[in-house]
C-alpha positions in Angstrom: 34.6 4.6 9.2 35.8 1.0 9.0 32.9 0.4 11.4 30.5 1.4 9.6 30.8 0.2 6.6 31.1 -3.7 9.0 27.8 -2.1 10.0 26.2 -1.1 6.9 26.3 -4.4 4.8 24.9 -6.6 8.0 22.0 -4.0 7.9 21.7 -5.3 3.9 21.2 -8.7 4.9 18.6 -7.4 7.7 17.4 -6.1 4.5 17.5 -8.6 2.0 15.7 -10.4 4.1 12.3 -8.2 3.8 12.9 -7.7 0.7 13.2 -11.6 -0.4 10.3 -12.7 -0.1 8.7 -9.2 -2.5 11.0 -10.0 -5.3 9.9 -13.6 -5.1 6.1 -12.9 -5.0 7.3 -10.4 -7.7 9.2 -12.5 -10.1 6.6 -15.1 -10.2 3.1 -13.4 -10.3 4.2 -9.3 -11.4 2.3 -8.3 -8.3 4.3 -5.9 -6.0 2.7 -6.8 -2.4 1.8 -4.1 -0.8 1.5 -5.9 2.2 4.1 -7.6 2.5 5.6 -5.4 5.1 2.3 -5.6 6.9 2.4 -9.5 6.7 6.0 -9.1 8.0 4.2 -7.8 11.6 2.1 -10.1 12.0 4.5 -12.8 11.9 6.3 -10.3 13.9 3.5 -9.9 16.9 2.5 -13.9 16.4 6.1 -15.0 17.8 5.2 -11.5 20.7 2.3 -14.2 21.6 3.9 -17.2 21.7 6.9 -16.3 23.6 4.6 -14.0 26.1 1.6 -16.5 26.2 3.2 -19.5 26.2 6.5 -18.4 27.2 8.0 -20.3 24.0 10.8 -18.9 22.3 10.9 -16.9 19.1 13.3 -19.3 17.6 11.4 -22.3 18.8 8.2 -20.6 17.6 9.3 -20.1 14.0 8.3 -23.2 13.8 4.6 -22.8 14.4 4.3 -19.2 12.8 6.5 -20.2 9.3 3.6 -22.8 8.1 0.9 -21.0 9.5 2.4 -18.0 7.5 2.6 -19.9 4.5 -1.1 -21.2 5.0 -2.4 -17.7 5.3 -0.3 -16.7 1.8 -1.3 -19.8 -0.4 -5.1 -19.0 1.0 -4.5 -14.9 -0.4 -3.5 -16.5 -3.5 -6.0 -19.0 -4.4 -9.2 -16.9 -2.9 -7.8 -13.2 -3.2 -5.2 -12.5 -6.0 -5.7 -15.0 -8.2 -9.0 -13.6 -8.5 -8.3 -9.9 -8.8 -6.1 -10.8 -11.3 -8.9 -11.4 -13.9 -9.1 -7.9 -12.9 -6.2 -6.6 -14.7 -2.5 -5.9 -13.3 -4.2 -2.8 -11.3 -6.8 -4.7 -8.9 -4.2 -7.3 -7.3 -2.0 -4.4 -6.5 -5.5 -2.4 -4.7 -5.9 -5.9 -2.9 -2.5 -6.1 -1.4 -3.5 -2.8 -0.2 -6.7 -3.3 1.0 -5.0 -6.2 2.8 -2.1 -4.3 4.3 -5.2 -1.4 5.5 -6.9 -4.1 6.6 -4.5 -6.5 9.1 -2.2 -2.7 10.3 -6.0 -2.0 12.1 -7.1 -4.9 13.0 -3.5 -5.2 14.8 -3.8 -1.7 16.1 -7.1 -2.5 17.7 -5.7 -5.9 19.3 -2.5 -4.7 20.7 -2.7 -0.9 21.0 -0.2 1.3 20.2 2.4 0.7 21.9 6.2 -0.9 20.4 7.5 -4.6 21.1 10.2 -6.2 20.7 11.1 -10.1 20.6 14.5 -8.8 22.3 13.7 -9.7 26.2 12.8 -13.1 25.1 16.3 -14.6 23.4 18.9 -13.3 25.8 21.7 -12.1 25.3 21.9 -12.9 21.8 19.6 -9.5 20.9 23.2 -7.3 22.3 26.0 -9.6 22.7 28.6 -9.3 20.0 31.7 -11.0 18.4 35.7 -8.8 19.1 37.4 -8.1 16.2 40.8 -7.3 15.3 41.1 -3.5 15.5 38.2 -2.9 17.8 35.8 -3.7 15.5 32.7 -5.5 16.8 29.8 -7.6 15.1 26.6 -8.6 16.8 26.2 -12.0 16.7 21.9 -11.9 16.0 23.8 -9.7 13.1 26.1 -12.5 12.0 22.9 -14.8 12.6 21.0 -13.2 10.3 23.1 -12.3 7.5 23.3 -15.9 6.9 20.4 -17.2 7.5 19.8 -14.0 3.9 22.3 -15.7 2.4 21.0 -19.9 3.2 17.7 -18.4 2.8 18.0 -17.3 -1.0 20.6 -20.5 -2.1 17.6 -22.3 -1.0 15.8 -20.7 -2.8 17.6 -20.8 -5.9 18.5 -25.0 -6.0 14.4 -25.3 -5.3 13.8 -23.2 -8.5 16.5 -24.6 -10.7 16.8 -28.9 -9.1 12.6 -29.6 -7.6 9.6 -30.2 -10.6 7.5 -27.8 -8.6 10.7 -25.1 -8.4 10.7 -25.5 -12.5 6.8 -24.7 -12.6 6.8 -21.7 -10.8 9.6 -20.9 -12.9 7.4 -21.6 -16.0 4.4 -20.3 -14.9 6.5 -17.3 -14.2 7.5 -16.9 -17.9 4.7 -17.6 -19.3 1.5 -18.7 -17.5 -0.3 -20.0 -20.9 2.1 -22.1 -22.4 3.0 -23.5 -18.8 -0.9 -24.7 -19.4 -0.2 -26.1 -22.1 2.4 -28.5 -21.1 0.2 -29.7 -18.6 1.8 -27.8 -15.3 -0.6 -26.5 -12.9 0.1 -22.2 -12.6 -2.7 -21.2 -10.9 -0.9 -24.4 -8.2 2.0 -22.8 -9.1 2.2 -19.5 -7.5 -0.1 -20.1 -4.7 2.9 -22.3 -4.4 5.1 -19.1 -4.5 2.9 -16.8 -2.0 2.9 -19.8 -0.1 6.9 -19.6 0.0 7.0 -16.1 0.0 5.4 -15.9 3.2 7.6 -18.3 5.2 9.8 -15.7 4.2 8.2 -13.0 5.2 8.0 -14.6 8.7 11.7 -15.3 9.1 11.8 -11.2 8.3 9.0 -10.2 10.5 11.1 -12.6 13.7 14.5 -10.8 13.2 12.6 -7.3 13.0 11.4 -7.9 16.4 14.5 -9.3 17.6 16.5 -6.2 16.7 13.9 -3.4 16.8 10.1 -2.8 18.3 7.7 -2.9 16.1 3.5 -1.5 16.2 1.2 -2.0 14.0 2.1 0.6 11.8 5.3 -0.4 11.3 5.3 -2.7 8.1 4.9 0.6 5.8 9.0 1.3 6.9 9.5 -2.2 5.8 8.0 -2.5 2.7 9.6 0.8 2.0 13.0 -0.8 2.8 11.9 -3.8 0.7 10.6 -2.0 -2.4 14.3 0.0 -2.5 16.0 -3.2 -1.8 14.5 -5.3 -5.0 14.5 -2.1 -7.0 17.9 -1.5 -6.3 19.6 -5.3 -6.6 17.1 -6.2 -10.2 13.3 -6.8 -9.9 13.1 -11.4 -10.2 16.5 -11.1 -9.0 17.1 -13.0 -5.4 21.2 -12.3 -4.9 20.4 -8.6 -6.9 18.2 -8.3 -3.4 21.0 -9.4 -1.3 23.6 -6.8 -3.2 20.3 -4.0 -3.8 20.0 -4.5 0.3 24.0 -4.1 1.3 23.9 -1.2 -1.2 21.2 1.0 0.6 22.7 0.1 3.9 25.7 1.6 2.7 24.6 4.6 1.3 22.3 5.3 4.4 25.6 4.8 6.1 26.9 7.2 3.8 23.8 9.7 3.6 24.1 10.1 8.2 27.9 10.3 7.7 27.4 14.0 5.8 24.5 15.0 7.8 22.4 13.0 11.1 19.5 13.1 9.3 20.7 11.9 5.9 19.8 8.4 7.0 17.4 7.3 4.8 18.3 9.8 2.5 20.9 8.8 1.0 19.3 5.6 0.8 16.0 7.1 -0.8 18.8 8.4 -3.2 21.2 5.2 -4.2 17.3 4.0 -5.2 16.0 7.4 -7.7 19.5 7.2 -9.1 19.5 3.1 -9.8 15.3 3.9 -11.0 16.4 7.2 -13.3 18.9 4.1 -14.8 16.9 1.4 -15.0 14.0 3.6 -16.7 17.2 5.4 -19.0 18.6 1.9 -20.0 14.8 0.3 -20.6 12.6 3.5 -22.6 12.4 1.6 -25.5 10.9 -1.4 -23.8 8.6 0.6 -21.7 7.7 2.5 -25.2 6.5 -0.2 -27.1 5.0 -1.3 -24.0 3.0 1.7 -23.4 1.7 1.2 -26.8 1.2 -2.3 -26.6 -1.5 -1.3 -23.7 -2.9 1.7 -25.2 -3.4 0.2 -29.1 
């Protein structure tokens, strides 16, 4: 059981890596990016192409893919999401849903339905492990993922608090209209935030490809895991996202211990319990918001 819990913590680190960009983007623009999972799969395919055709190690490939995804995020925000936001709160969500459909089908057309993996291109890292006392083993890749997400979240927190652009992003997240009155370019801040979120998506896609297989329609399960980890940990809280990912993974592990098919059910149940608790706790604020929207 102890071994399963340790593995769950490391799995939670991966969930947090996937959810990090989703939480960061929502905290700034209040947009649930439904293309989040598809963009992670796109990153994995870009790394796969670099490894297969140009023999570039996936870790070195990140030096190319991360800037590419960040640039793509900037473009999507400036030319799609920013414009769709003028049409109301629902239109940006529908826009990201459309982006996900387009990406999924383009990847299917280009790569087909066969599953791919980055594991053959990273040597023994995908399966090698460290032996711990008590006959426990921890995978090297699992440790790398958890360490990476901790560093990424810590770096994002420092960026938001210590840099001028980070403070501009925080101000825009709180009140874009007031931020504009004090000289902050809200469009630039949101575009930068989206670019940063897409950079984390590239890391998530890389680790997905290294630890498992992927195919063009693998984005939906990644989006679901990211969304559940974000809600459990508290929407907009980066460290909360890490905690939410770990809680989600532990719930899945406990579900699997009860029934062989209870892995996903355990995670969904934990998500629903936290969701209902949050809705109940904030019911007065929600009712006030609904009255304002329908007035």
